[in-house]
Structure formats: C-alpha cells, structure tokens
N, C-alpha and C positions, 0 to 999 in steps of 0.2 A: 877737963873734958875736951878731946884731943877726936876732930871731925875726917876724913880721909874717904877717898873716893873708892867703892867696891873694884875688889882684882875682881875680873871674869877671865876665868878660863878661854882659849884661844881653842876654837871650832877647830873639827876633823875636816879637811878639806883633799880635795881630788888635785893636784899639784897638774899643771897643764905644761909648767915651764916657761919657756919667750915664746911668745908668741911673734909668728913670723908676719910680715906685710903678706895681706891675701883672704884665707880664708881656713879659721881651723874651726870645726866640728865634732860636736862631742854627741854619740845617739846613742839610742836605746835603752836611756832612764827615765824608769818607771817612779814616775814619785804620788803618793796617797796623802786622801786627808793632809794633815800638819803637816807632813813628812819637812823637812829642811834639807835641803843638798847644797855645799860649800863647794866652791872650786878657787883654788889662785892661780895668778899666771904674772908676769911680768909684761913688759908693753917700752919698744924703744923710741916710741914714736908715737905716742898719744897723751899729751902735756895740755895742760890748759892752756890757751893761748895761738895754740897750733891749728892748723887749719887742717885739723887728724881729729877722725871721730871713730869709735868702737862699738859696734853693733851689736846686741847681746838680740836672741830670736829664740823666743819658743815655739816649735811650731807644733800644732795637733796637740795645744795643750787643753786641758779640759778644767775646770771650776776658776779662783781665781789666784792667779800668780802673781806673785810680787819679786823684783828683781834689785839686789841692792846694788853697787860698786864701792867699796873701801880702800881708802891709800895701807900701807902698809902698815902705818900706825894704829889701824881699825878705827879711824873717823869716815863714818860716810859720806861719800862724794858726788853721789847718784843716786836716786831710786825711783821706781815707777812703780806703783801699785795698779 
C-alpha cells in the first residue's frame, strides 16, 4: 500500500503583481456568506528577520473575516481570524 498527500488544485486568484513600497489598494469587493476571495502578489522587501511589515486591512468588513498569507509553495506563513 502506498500513501501520498492529496494534490490540491490552486485557487483562482487576482494577481496584484509586484507591490511597490507604499500603499496598494483593492476596493469595491463584495463578499457574502462563506465566499472566499484569493489574491496573489509579490514583494521585494517583506521577508522574515527584517524590519519590514505587510498590513492587510479589511475596511467596513461585516461578519467574521479571516486573512491567510501563503508562500509560493502554498505553505501558510501567517493567519488572522
């Protein structure tokens, strides 16, 4: 018997490209119920061990929102519920 990890399809995501230093906004997103919205982006400065940070803010969110950040291999590196 051979055991292997399940292969998961990558979710469809809106590509924000390389985020420049400063502020990047995505607005007018309506999420209802248990809808999940995925974004992908690259940074050139937000790496572990440096004095850099990445803020993700949900303005005017209603209900229970959750944000997860994943690396390019699909490993979750941060989560906020």
